[in-house]
TORPA-607328 format. One record per residue (C-alpha): x negated, y, z negated. Coordinates in nm, 3 decimals. Each point is the difference from the previous one (the first is absolute). Last residue first. Layout:
% residues N
<xx:X; yy:Y; zz:Z>
...
END
This chain:
% residues 411
<xx:-2.796; yy:4.921; zz:-2.930>
<xx:-0.194; yy:-0.162; zz:0.284>
<xx:0.000; yy:-0.333; zz:-0.183>
<xx:0.375; yy:0.018; zz:-0.064>
<xx:0.066; yy:0.066; zz:0.368>
<xx:-0.213; yy:-0.300; zz:0.095>
<xx:0.205; yy:-0.223; zz:-0.234>
<xx:0.329; yy:0.128; zz:0.143>
<xx:-0.124; yy:-0.067; zz:0.353>
<xx:-0.096; yy:-0.354; zz:-0.099>
<xx:0.355; yy:-0.060; zz:-0.137>
<xx:0.157; yy:0.133; zz:0.320>
<xx:-0.231; yy:-0.215; zz:0.215>
<xx:0.100; yy:-0.312; zz:-0.198>
<xx:0.373; yy:0.086; zz:0.023>
<xx:-0.032; yy:0.028; zz:0.378>
<xx:-0.186; yy:-0.331; zz:0.018>
<xx:0.276; yy:-0.171; zz:-0.206>
<xx:0.268; yy:0.144; zz:0.230>
<xx:-0.191; yy:-0.116; zz:0.309>
<xx:-0.042; yy:-0.348; zz:-0.150>
<xx:0.374; yy:-0.016; zz:-0.085>
<xx:0.094; yy:0.106; zz:0.352>
<xx:-0.237; yy:-0.252; zz:0.157>
<xx:0.150; yy:-0.278; zz:-0.217>
<xx:0.350; yy:0.070; zz:0.125>
<xx:0.244; yy:0.087; zz:-0.282>
<xx:0.218; yy:-0.289; zz:-0.118>
<xx:-0.130; yy:-0.009; zz:-0.357>
<xx:0.041; yy:0.377; zz:-0.039>
<xx:0.355; yy:-0.008; zz:0.135>
<xx:0.090; yy:-0.281; zz:-0.239>
<xx:-0.150; yy:0.189; zz:-0.295>
<xx:0.187; yy:0.320; zz:0.087>
<xx:0.333; yy:-0.177; zz:0.053>
<xx:-0.028; yy:-0.199; zz:-0.323>
<xx:-0.084; yy:0.319; zz:-0.190>
<xx:0.312; yy:0.173; zz:0.135>
<xx:0.221; yy:-0.299; zz:-0.085>
<xx:-0.141; yy:-0.010; zz:-0.353>
<xx:0.099; yy:0.363; zz:-0.048>
<xx:0.364; yy:-0.080; zz:0.083>
<xx:-0.009; yy:-0.305; zz:-0.231>
<xx:-0.150; yy:0.175; zz:-0.301>
<xx:-0.357; yy:-0.107; zz:-0.061>
<xx:-0.122; yy:-0.209; zz:-0.296>
<xx:-0.035; yy:-0.331; zz:0.185>
<xx:-0.361; yy:-0.058; zz:-0.120>
<xx:-0.151; yy:0.015; zz:0.352>
<xx:0.198; yy:0.308; zz:0.096>
<xx:-0.090; yy:0.166; zz:-0.330>
<xx:-0.368; yy:-0.070; zz:0.069>
<xx:0.030; yy:0.137; zz:0.353>
<xx:0.160; yy:0.320; zz:-0.129>
<xx:-0.282; yy:0.045; zz:-0.251>
<xx:-0.265; yy:-0.070; zz:0.262>
<xx:0.147; yy:0.261; zz:0.235>
<xx:0.154; yy:-0.107; zz:0.329>
<xx:-0.147; yy:-0.053; zz:0.350>
<xx:-0.270; yy:-0.228; zz:-0.143>
<xx:-0.356; yy:0.127; zz:0.034>
<xx:-0.224; yy:-0.108; zz:0.288>
<xx:-0.357; yy:-0.025; zz:-0.129>
<xx:0.058; yy:-0.326; zz:-0.188>
<xx:-0.266; yy:-0.153; zz:0.227>
<xx:0.246; yy:-0.011; zz:0.287>
<xx:0.034; yy:-0.377; zz:-0.014>
<xx:0.046; yy:0.020; zz:-0.378>
<xx:0.303; yy:0.226; zz:0.037>
<xx:0.149; yy:-0.218; zz:0.272>
<xx:-0.035; yy:-0.316; zz:-0.206>
<xx:0.144; yy:0.165; zz:-0.313>
<xx:0.300; yy:0.134; zz:0.191>
<xx:0.068; yy:-0.337; zz:0.163>
<xx:-0.021; yy:-0.184; zz:-0.331>
<xx:0.218; yy:0.254; zz:-0.179>
<xx:0.269; yy:-0.014; zz:0.269>
<xx:0.114; yy:-0.359; zz:-0.051>
<xx:0.035; yy:0.023; zz:-0.378>
<xx:0.160; yy:0.344; zz:0.025>
<xx:0.259; yy:-0.119; zz:0.252>
<xx:0.088; yy:-0.307; zz:-0.210>
<xx:0.047; yy:0.222; zz:-0.307>
<xx:0.218; yy:0.239; zz:0.200>
<xx:0.221; yy:-0.287; zz:0.121>
<xx:0.045; yy:-0.150; zz:-0.347>
<xx:0.062; yy:0.345; zz:-0.153>
<xx:0.259; yy:0.089; zz:0.262>
<xx:0.174; yy:-0.335; zz:-0.045>
<xx:0.014; yy:0.046; zz:-0.379>
<xx:0.153; yy:0.346; zz:0.034>
<xx:0.259; yy:-0.137; zz:0.244>
<xx:0.090; yy:-0.287; zz:-0.233>
<xx:0.028; yy:0.230; zz:-0.302>
<xx:0.225; yy:0.250; zz:0.180>
<xx:0.238; yy:-0.270; zz:0.125>
<xx:0.291; yy:0.076; zz:-0.235>
<xx:-0.080; yy:0.372; zz:0.015>
<xx:0.037; yy:-0.012; zz:0.380>
<xx:0.348; yy:-0.151; zz:-0.020>
<xx:0.123; yy:0.218; zz:-0.289>
<xx:-0.120; yy:0.305; zz:0.190>
<xx:-0.327; yy:0.194; zz:0.013>
<xx:-0.013; yy:0.167; zz:0.341>
<xx:-0.264; yy:-0.093; zz:0.260>
<xx:0.190; yy:-0.277; zz:0.173>
<xx:-0.121; yy:-0.142; zz:0.333>
<xx:-0.283; yy:-0.216; zz:-0.138>
<xx:0.237; yy:-0.144; zz:-0.260>
<xx:0.232; yy:-0.120; zz:0.276>
<xx:-0.294; yy:-0.173; zz:0.170>
<xx:-0.086; yy:-0.185; zz:-0.320>
<xx:0.359; yy:-0.112; zz:-0.045>
<xx:0.007; yy:-0.139; zz:0.354>
<xx:-0.331; yy:-0.181; zz:-0.054>
<xx:0.127; yy:-0.165; zz:-0.316>
<xx:-0.184; yy:0.078; zz:-0.321>
<xx:-0.198; yy:-0.220; zz:-0.239>
<xx:-0.310; yy:0.215; zz:-0.028>
<xx:-0.222; yy:-0.178; zz:0.256>
<xx:0.308; yy:-0.094; zz:0.204>
<xx:0.049; yy:0.362; zz:0.103>
<xx:-0.343; yy:0.001; zz:0.171>
<xx:0.084; yy:-0.298; zz:0.220>
<xx:0.339; yy:0.135; zz:0.106>
<xx:-0.138; yy:0.352; zz:0.055>
<xx:-0.285; yy:-0.111; zz:0.230>
<xx:-0.309; yy:0.219; zz:-0.037>
<xx:-0.186; yy:0.204; zz:0.264>
<xx:-0.255; yy:0.133; zz:-0.253>
<xx:0.056; yy:0.368; zz:0.085>
<xx:0.368; yy:-0.034; zz:0.087>
<xx:0.101; yy:-0.198; zz:-0.313>
<xx:-0.232; yy:0.207; zz:-0.218>
<xx:0.153; yy:0.328; zz:0.120>
<xx:0.351; yy:-0.139; zz:-0.047>
<xx:-0.082; yy:-0.098; zz:-0.361>
<xx:-0.143; yy:0.346; zz:-0.077>
<xx:0.304; yy:0.175; zz:0.147>
<xx:0.234; yy:-0.238; zz:-0.193>
<xx:-0.181; yy:0.051; zz:-0.336>
<xx:-0.024; yy:0.378; zz:-0.036>
<xx:0.375; yy:0.059; zz:-0.053>
<xx:-0.003; yy:-0.267; zz:-0.271>
<xx:-0.207; yy:0.217; zz:-0.230>
<xx:-0.321; yy:-0.151; zz:-0.133>
<xx:-0.023; yy:-0.083; zz:-0.370>
<xx:-0.069; yy:-0.372; zz:0.026>
<xx:-0.220; yy:0.030; zz:0.309>
<xx:-0.223; yy:0.277; zz:-0.138>
<xx:-0.016; yy:-0.176; zz:-0.338>
<xx:-0.169; yy:-0.308; zz:0.141>
<xx:0.220; yy:-0.313; zz:0.008>
<xx:0.017; yy:-0.243; zz:-0.293>
<xx:0.313; yy:0.153; zz:-0.156>
<xx:0.196; yy:-0.070; zz:0.322>
<xx:0.321; yy:-0.179; zz:-0.107>
<xx:0.044; yy:0.097; zz:-0.366>
<xx:-0.101; yy:0.360; zz:-0.067>
<xx:0.026; yy:0.138; zz:0.353>
<xx:0.323; yy:-0.185; zz:0.076>
<xx:0.165; yy:0.090; zz:-0.331>
<xx:-0.077; yy:0.370; zz:0.048>
<xx:0.123; yy:-0.015; zz:0.360>
<xx:0.331; yy:-0.154; zz:-0.109>
<xx:0.034; yy:0.252; zz:-0.283>
<xx:-0.058; yy:0.291; zz:0.239>
<xx:0.239; yy:-0.146; zz:0.257>
<xx:0.275; yy:0.032; zz:-0.257>
<xx:0.273; yy:-0.253; zz:-0.076>
<xx:-0.236; yy:-0.288; zz:-0.069>
<xx:0.147; yy:-0.326; zz:0.134>
<xx:0.183; yy:-0.174; zz:-0.280>
<xx:-0.111; yy:-0.337; zz:-0.130>
<xx:0.211; yy:-0.289; zz:-0.130>
<xx:-0.180; yy:-0.318; zz:-0.110>
<xx:-0.132; yy:0.162; zz:-0.318>
<xx:0.106; yy:-0.317; zz:-0.186>
<xx:0.193; yy:0.187; zz:-0.269>
<xx:0.198; yy:0.205; zz:0.248>
<xx:-0.033; yy:0.373; zz:0.062>
<xx:0.244; yy:0.018; zz:0.169>
<xx:0.273; yy:-0.261; zz:-0.035>
<xx:0.161; yy:-0.175; zz:0.293>
<xx:0.311; yy:0.001; zz:0.216>
<xx:-0.009; yy:-0.198; zz:0.324>
<xx:0.018; yy:0.027; zz:0.376>
<xx:-0.089; yy:-0.188; zz:0.318>
<xx:-0.008; yy:0.185; zz:0.334>
<xx:-0.360; yy:-0.097; zz:0.093>
<xx:-0.134; yy:0.346; zz:-0.092>
<xx:0.136; yy:-0.041; zz:-0.349>
<xx:0.300; yy:0.187; zz:-0.138>
<xx:-0.074; yy:0.060; zz:-0.368>
<xx:0.230; yy:0.098; zz:-0.287>
<xx:-0.203; yy:0.129; zz:-0.296>
<xx:0.088; yy:-0.027; zz:-0.369>
<xx:-0.234; yy:0.250; zz:-0.165>
<xx:-0.218; yy:-0.036; zz:-0.307>
<xx:-0.076; yy:0.262; zz:-0.267>
<xx:-0.182; yy:-0.228; zz:-0.238>
<xx:-0.072; yy:-0.343; zz:0.142>
<xx:0.094; yy:-0.311; zz:-0.194>
<xx:-0.194; yy:-0.314; zz:0.077>
<xx:0.210; yy:-0.318; zz:0.003>
<xx:-0.192; yy:-0.141; zz:0.290>
<xx:0.261; yy:0.075; zz:0.264>
<xx:0.060; yy:0.350; zz:-0.126>
<xx:0.198; yy:0.124; zz:-0.298>
<xx:0.154; yy:0.343; zz:0.000>
<xx:-0.056; yy:0.295; zz:-0.227>
<xx:0.190; yy:0.124; zz:-0.306>
<xx:0.116; yy:0.301; zz:0.197>
<xx:0.181; yy:-0.218; zz:0.249>
<xx:-0.138; yy:-0.006; zz:0.355>
<xx:0.002; yy:0.300; zz:0.230>
<xx:0.179; yy:-0.088; zz:0.323>
<xx:-0.158; yy:0.028; zz:0.346>
<xx:0.154; yy:-0.103; zz:0.331>
<xx:-0.103; yy:-0.063; zz:0.360>
<xx:-0.378; yy:-0.022; zz:-0.046>
<xx:-0.168; yy:-0.099; zz:0.324>
<xx:-0.203; yy:-0.315; zz:0.058>
<xx:-0.343; yy:-0.158; zz:0.003>
<xx:-0.101; yy:-0.358; zz:-0.068>
<xx:-0.328; yy:-0.079; zz:-0.180>
<xx:-0.105; yy:-0.359; zz:0.068>
<xx:-0.102; yy:-0.244; zz:-0.275>
<xx:0.243; yy:-0.268; zz:0.118>
<xx:0.203; yy:0.028; zz:-0.320>
<xx:0.089; yy:0.364; zz:0.057>
<xx:-0.175; yy:0.338; zz:-0.027>
<xx:0.216; yy:0.310; zz:0.029>
<xx:-0.080; yy:0.323; zz:0.181>
<xx:0.200; yy:0.324; zz:-0.014>
<xx:0.052; yy:0.286; zz:0.245>
<xx:0.229; yy:0.291; zz:-0.087>
<xx:0.345; yy:0.053; zz:0.154>
<xx:0.175; yy:0.034; zz:-0.335>
<xx:-0.253; yy:0.099; zz:-0.265>
<xx:-0.221; yy:-0.213; zz:-0.224>
<xx:-0.243; yy:0.218; zz:-0.194>
<xx:-0.321; yy:0.132; zz:0.147>
<xx:-0.258; yy:0.147; zz:-0.235>
<xx:-0.114; yy:0.359; zz:0.043>
<xx:0.064; yy:0.087; zz:-0.363>
<xx:0.118; yy:0.336; zz:-0.133>
<xx:0.358; yy:0.009; zz:0.128>
<xx:0.137; yy:0.014; zz:-0.354>
<xx:0.189; yy:-0.330; zz:0.027>
<xx:-0.305; yy:-0.149; zz:0.172>
<xx:-0.210; yy:0.080; zz:-0.306>
<xx:0.221; yy:-0.198; zz:-0.239>
<xx:0.046; yy:-0.282; zz:0.251>
<xx:-0.377; yy:-0.036; zz:0.038>
<xx:-0.050; yy:0.016; zz:-0.378>
<xx:0.255; yy:-0.279; zz:-0.054>
<xx:-0.159; yy:-0.198; zz:0.281>
<xx:-0.343; yy:0.008; zz:-0.163>
<xx:0.135; yy:-0.077; zz:-0.347>
<xx:0.196; yy:-0.302; zz:0.121>
<xx:-0.304; yy:-0.136; zz:0.187>
<xx:-0.233; yy:0.055; zz:-0.295>
<xx:0.145; yy:-0.301; zz:-0.179>
<xx:-0.179; yy:-0.219; zz:0.256>
<xx:-0.327; yy:0.052; zz:-0.182>
<xx:-0.282; yy:0.217; zz:0.133>
<xx:-0.008; yy:0.233; zz:-0.300>
<xx:-0.082; yy:0.367; zz:0.052>
<xx:0.039; yy:0.057; zz:-0.376>
<xx:0.169; yy:0.333; zz:0.068>
<xx:0.274; yy:-0.161; zz:0.208>
<xx:0.048; yy:-0.297; zz:-0.237>
<xx:0.009; yy:0.240; zz:-0.297>
<xx:0.258; yy:0.215; zz:0.183>
<xx:0.217; yy:-0.305; zz:0.063>
<xx:-0.023; yy:-0.113; zz:-0.364>
<xx:0.096; yy:0.349; zz:-0.122>
<xx:0.289; yy:0.035; zz:0.243>
<xx:-0.055; yy:0.228; zz:0.295>
<xx:0.139; yy:0.345; zz:0.081>
<xx:-0.134; yy:0.186; zz:-0.303>
<xx:-0.348; yy:-0.146; zz:0.037>
<xx:0.009; yy:0.077; zz:0.372>
<xx:0.034; yy:0.374; zz:-0.063>
<xx:0.106; yy:0.152; zz:0.333>
<xx:-0.111; yy:0.340; zz:0.133>
<xx:0.095; yy:-0.085; zz:0.359>
<xx:-0.339; yy:0.093; zz:0.147>
<xx:-0.192; yy:-0.154; zz:-0.289>
<xx:0.200; yy:-0.323; zz:0.026>
<xx:-0.055; yy:-0.015; zz:0.377>
<xx:-0.377; yy:0.048; zz:-0.030>
<xx:-0.026; yy:-0.256; zz:-0.282>
<xx:0.214; yy:-0.250; zz:0.194>
<xx:-0.220; yy:0.032; zz:0.309>
<xx:-0.314; yy:-0.049; zz:-0.210>
<xx:0.160; yy:-0.295; zz:-0.178>
<xx:0.076; yy:-0.171; zz:0.334>
<xx:-0.354; yy:0.046; zz:0.132>
<xx:-0.149; yy:-0.135; zz:-0.324>
<xx:0.249; yy:-0.288; zz:0.005>
<xx:-0.107; yy:-0.096; zz:0.351>
<xx:-0.366; yy:-0.006; zz:-0.110>
<xx:0.084; yy:-0.209; zz:-0.308>
<xx:0.201; yy:-0.250; zz:0.203>
<xx:-0.284; yy:-0.045; zz:0.249>
<xx:-0.260; yy:-0.033; zz:-0.279>
<xx:0.211; yy:-0.262; zz:-0.177>
<xx:0.033; yy:-0.191; zz:0.327>
<xx:-0.374; yy:0.006; zz:0.065>
<xx:-0.083; yy:-0.099; zz:-0.360>
<xx:0.247; yy:-0.289; zz:0.008>
<xx:-0.137; yy:-0.102; zz:0.340>
<xx:-0.348; yy:-0.032; zz:-0.152>
<xx:0.101; yy:-0.149; zz:-0.335>
<xx:0.173; yy:-0.284; zz:0.190>
<xx:0.363; yy:-0.098; zz:0.047>
<xx:-0.002; yy:-0.279; zz:0.258>
<xx:0.164; yy:-0.070; zz:0.336>
<xx:0.288; yy:0.242; zz:-0.049>
<xx:-0.246; yy:0.246; zz:-0.148>
<xx:-0.197; yy:0.006; zz:0.328>
<xx:0.317; yy:0.068; zz:0.198>
<xx:0.103; yy:0.277; zz:-0.240>
<xx:-0.339; yy:0.167; zz:0.047>
<xx:0.022; yy:-0.023; zz:0.379>
<xx:0.355; yy:0.138; zz:0.001>
<xx:-0.111; yy:0.298; zz:-0.211>
<xx:-0.280; yy:0.082; zz:0.245>
<xx:0.237; yy:-0.038; zz:0.294>
<xx:0.220; yy:0.276; zz:-0.141>
<xx:0.376; yy:-0.072; zz:0.029>
<xx:0.140; yy:0.191; zz:0.297>
<xx:0.155; yy:0.166; zz:-0.192>
<xx:-0.140; yy:0.134; zz:-0.324>
<xx:0.303; yy:0.167; zz:-0.157>
<xx:-0.191; yy:0.105; zz:-0.315>
<xx:0.245; yy:-0.183; zz:-0.228>
<xx:0.023; yy:-0.303; zz:0.230>
<xx:-0.379; yy:-0.038; zz:0.013>
<xx:-0.019; yy:0.058; zz:-0.376>
<xx:0.261; yy:-0.273; zz:-0.060>
<xx:-0.200; yy:-0.241; zz:0.213>
<xx:-0.313; yy:0.078; zz:-0.202>
<xx:0.195; yy:-0.058; zz:-0.324>
<xx:0.103; yy:-0.343; zz:0.128>
<xx:-0.365; yy:-0.077; zz:0.073>
<xx:-0.094; yy:0.096; zz:-0.356>
<xx:0.288; yy:-0.204; zz:-0.144>
<xx:-0.143; yy:-0.325; zz:0.145>
<xx:0.171; yy:-0.289; zz:-0.182>
<xx:0.339; yy:0.128; zz:0.114>
<xx:-0.090; yy:-0.110; zz:0.350>
<xx:-0.058; yy:0.247; zz:0.279>
<xx:0.153; yy:-0.040; zz:0.345>
<xx:-0.165; yy:0.244; zz:0.242>
<xx:-0.246; yy:-0.256; zz:0.131>
<xx:0.233; yy:-0.296; zz:-0.033>
<xx:0.192; yy:0.105; zz:0.307>
<xx:-0.224; yy:-0.133; zz:0.276>
<xx:-0.012; yy:-0.343; zz:-0.167>
<xx:0.383; yy:-0.008; zz:-0.022>
<xx:0.157; yy:0.093; zz:-0.331>
<xx:0.318; yy:-0.152; zz:-0.135>
<xx:0.109; yy:0.198; zz:-0.306>
<xx:0.064; yy:0.334; zz:0.162>
<xx:0.348; yy:0.072; zz:-0.126>
<xx:0.215; yy:0.286; zz:0.130>
<xx:0.276; yy:0.043; zz:-0.254>
<xx:-0.135; yy:0.319; zz:-0.159>
<xx:0.242; yy:0.231; zz:0.167>
<xx:0.353; yy:-0.094; zz:0.107>
<xx:0.143; yy:-0.253; zz:0.237>
<xx:0.014; yy:0.233; zz:0.300>
<xx:-0.141; yy:-0.255; zz:0.243>
<xx:-0.242; yy:-0.234; zz:-0.174>
<xx:-0.341; yy:-0.036; zz:0.162>
<xx:-0.173; yy:-0.332; zz:-0.074>
<xx:0.153; yy:-0.152; zz:0.308>
<xx:-0.177; yy:0.257; zz:0.217>
<xx:-0.328; yy:-0.089; zz:-0.171>
<xx:0.029; yy:-0.355; zz:0.125>
<xx:-0.048; yy:0.128; zz:0.353>
<xx:-0.375; yy:0.020; zz:-0.053>
<xx:-0.163; yy:0.256; zz:0.226>
<xx:-0.258; yy:-0.126; zz:0.246>
<xx:0.264; yy:-0.084; zz:0.260>
<xx:0.076; yy:0.370; zz:0.048>
<xx:0.317; yy:0.133; zz:-0.147>
<xx:0.340; yy:0.038; zz:0.158>
<xx:0.059; yy:-0.372; zz:0.022>
<xx:0.185; yy:-0.110; zz:0.312>
<xx:0.377; yy:-0.002; zz:-0.020>
<xx:0.154; yy:-0.345; zz:-0.022>
<xx:0.149; yy:-0.130; zz:0.324>
<xx:0.365; yy:0.084; zz:0.056>
<xx:0.247; yy:-0.272; zz:-0.104>
<xx:0.145; yy:-0.193; zz:0.290>
<xx:0.350; yy:0.095; zz:0.111>
<xx:0.271; yy:-0.220; zz:-0.150>
<xx:0.153; yy:-0.212; zz:0.274>
<xx:0.347; yy:0.083; zz:0.113>
<xx:0.257; yy:-0.277; zz:-0.035>
<xx:0.095; yy:-0.177; zz:0.324>
<xx:0.312; yy:0.137; zz:0.168>
<xx:0.312; yy:-0.212; zz:-0.054>
<xx:0.229; yy:0.282; zz:0.112>
<xx:-0.086; yy:0.208; zz:-0.312>
<xx:-0.296; yy:-0.055; zz:-0.234>
<xx:0.083; yy:-0.035; zz:-0.370>
END
């Protein structure tokens, strides 16, 4: 009680609630769906918001579930846009067309996976028939697309990883991991603990048992934490590829398959110099140009300053390659008209400053980036030459050709 009849002290007001750590576009309900250290397999994704239904696959569509499992198996993160488009169309209606597209995508990924397995098995001298059960080996040899293949795939991955013959990432402390929650957003975090699950396997949220699973403790970027199962039955947990080679391979095969081969297979070290040349030459605004491929202006400027292949540059390789192709295509479309007009105006007597073969490759986007820059410079210089200089050069070439003809006649 207060002494000397002093009035009782008032309880200080409670501090205002902390502002949300995520942007307003992210659903806060997903935070409530995250248990803190309550064990794997307890994360339920029953209530789906409209933005989250895309990755949620019902049990009535086993083909889509198999596609998700393949994406998790091959560590395809970010998730390929092509796969997302197919899943979106199947959510509206399952048609023969999207069934064929999805089957083709799964088959192509399985071909790549089987080639890697065959190379690793040959290098390690392993007999898969002796390592797998008869039913598992039949499923592997039969190339079935059913969900039973998931156990076989992961059993082979674990078998090859134990012998150091497979370049697949397994969960390790400090590694990056991404988990999709009820709001349809992928949240990233760091792995703080890894425990191999029981030998009989562990059961995920959908009751699917994964062979060779890990119990992974995750500390998310927003300071929340949980334990989960990897791989899980819903394929809602994806690891970032451990090697830059695997990340680049996934990017080229899944994110930019529509680009010309020269852009897909170009080295990263050639991209920033080419991009900076285009920005200066065409007087482009970085913020505006970055928005064309879904980048922020600050991120785009960072990419322009980095010529080494790192995890950051490999993540944005596909976006930079796509921006270069978009800009080069626009340049070609604008330049061809001016080149054709100038050539016709001079009676097609003034040859281009590059060979016909080089010009054809430039027009068809078949030049390496450093060579493309040289051709751009030559064509721009030729277009901007004074008319009197071009006429004098054409007259000089005409006199040289007439002199050669006269020499032939004398001979």
